[in-house]
C-alpha positions in Angstrom: 124.9 160.3 88.0 125.1 159.3 91.7 122.1 158.3 93.7 121.9 157.5 97.4 119.0 155.1 98.2 117.7 154.1 101.6 117.8 150.3 101.7 116.2 149.4 105.0 118.3 146.9 106.8 121.0 147.3 104.2 121.6 150.9 105.2 122.0 153.5 102.5 123.2 152.3 99.1 125.1 154.5 96.5 124.6 153.5 92.9 126.9 155.3 90.5 129.1 154.9 87.5 132.3 153.0 88.2 135.1 155.1 89.7 138.8 154.7 88.7 139.8 153.0 91.9 137.0 150.3 91.7 138.1 148.2 88.7 140.0 145.7 90.8 136.9 145.0 92.9 134.8 144.9 89.7 137.0 142.2 88.2 136.9 140.2 91.5 133.1 140.3 91.4 133.1 139.2 87.7 135.1 136.2 88.8 132.7 135.5 91.6 129.7 135.7 89.2 131.3 133.4 86.7 132.3 130.9 89.3 128.8 130.9 90.7 127.4 130.2 87.2 129.8 127.4 86.6 129.1 125.9 90.0 125.4 125.8 89.2 125.7 124.4 85.6 128.6 122.1 86.3 130.4 123.2 83.2 133.7 125.1 82.8 132.0 127.7 80.5 134.3 130.6 81.2 138.1 131.2 81.3 138.5 134.0 83.8 141.6 135.9 84.3 141.4 138.7 86.9 144.1 141.0 85.4 142.8 140.7 81.9 139.2 141.3 83.0 140.3 144.4 84.9 142.3 145.8 81.9 139.4 144.9 79.5 136.9 146.8 81.7 139.0 149.9 82.0 139.6 149.9 78.2 135.9 149.4 77.3 134.6 152.0 79.8 137.3 154.5 78.8 136.3 154.2 75.1 132.6 154.7 75.9 131.7 151.2 74.7 130.6 149.8 78.0 129.0 151.3 81.1 129.3 149.9 84.6 127.3 151.0 87.7 128.6 150.0 91.1 126.5 149.5 94.2 128.3 150.7 97.4 127.2 150.6 101.0 127.2 154.3 101.9 128.7 154.1 105.4 131.4 151.5 105.0 132.1 152.1 101.3 131.9 148.4 100.6 131.3 147.5 97.0 128.4 145.0 97.0 127.3 144.7 93.4 127.5 145.9 89.8 125.6 146.0 86.6 127.1 146.5 83.1 125.6 147.7 79.8 126.5 148.1 76.2 124.7 149.5 73.2 123.4 147.1 70.6 121.6 147.5 67.3 119.0 145.4 65.5 116.4 146.0 62.9 113.8 144.1 65.0 114.5 146.5 67.9 114.0 149.6 65.7 117.5 150.8 66.2 119.7 151.1 69.3 118.9 149.3 72.5 120.8 148.3 75.6 122.2 144.9 76.5 122.8 144.0 80.1 125.4 141.2 80.1 126.0 141.2 83.9 124.1 142.1 87.0 125.6 140.8 90.2 125.1 141.3 93.9 127.4 139.6 96.4 125.6 136.7 98.1 125.6 138.2 101.6 123.9 141.3 100.2 121.1 139.7 98.3 117.4 140.1 99.0 117.9 143.7 100.2 116.7 145.4 97.0 120.2 146.2 95.7 119.5 144.6 92.4 116.3 146.6 92.1 118.2 149.8 92.9 120.8 149.1 90.2 117.9 148.3 87.7 116.4 151.7 88.5 119.6 153.4 87.5 119.9 151.3 84.4 116.4 152.2 83.3 117.2 155.9 83.7 120.5 155.6 81.9 118.7 153.7 79.0 116.1 156.5 78.7 118.9 159.1 78.6 120.5 157.1 75.7 117.1 157.0 73.9 117.2 153.2 73.8 114.0 151.6 72.9 114.5 148.5 75.1 116.8 146.6 77.4 117.7 143.0 76.9 119.2 140.5 79.3 119.8 136.7 79.0 119.5 134.1 81.7 120.3 130.4 81.3 117.1 128.4 80.7 117.9 126.1 83.7 116.0 125.6 86.9 119.0 126.8 88.8 118.3 130.3 87.4 114.5 130.4 88.1 115.0 133.0 90.9 117.0 135.2 88.5 114.3 134.9 85.8 111.6 135.8 88.3 113.6 138.8 89.5 113.7 140.2 85.9 110.1 139.4 85.2 109.0 141.1 88.5 110.8 144.2 87.1 109.0 144.2 83.8 111.2 142.1 81.6 109.4 139.7 79.3 110.5 136.4 77.9 111.3 137.1 74.2 112.0 133.5 73.2 115.1 131.8 72.0 118.2 130.7 73.8 121.6 132.4 74.0 124.1 130.5 71.9 127.8 131.2 71.4 130.6 130.2 69.0 134.2 130.8 70.1 136.2 132.2 67.2 139.8 131.1 67.6 141.6 134.3 66.9 
């Protein structure tokens, strides 16, 4: 599933499943995303390790538990963003659905419809998996209003609640 999309001033963008030589850049972008979030919320909420993140991504994708789509500028081959998905289950969702834990576009590539292009691929992928819905969480903070508006513009609705976590010391 590879798609080349004209992106106006961004040139042509390729959105496709992650390739074997892209995991290092993926893990770098995960670190960029987490640092950006922590800078905005002023809390050390994540403990990022590049090598562990790279190994984890390879393992999860290879076992079919996680899917990653990369956005790449067609001419230069520069990787500019990614989106990840996994399958979830809930009675309220009437079975299987997709959860999108990460969508990231590098700052210098934002506002060029790259996030939209990745969402188009995600929606097609979700339909191919017969998922009834997609879910994404954004922090309920003013610093993430632009992110919230992006998802709402693309059809996502606020479903209520807040994302909470409990670290299990294993």
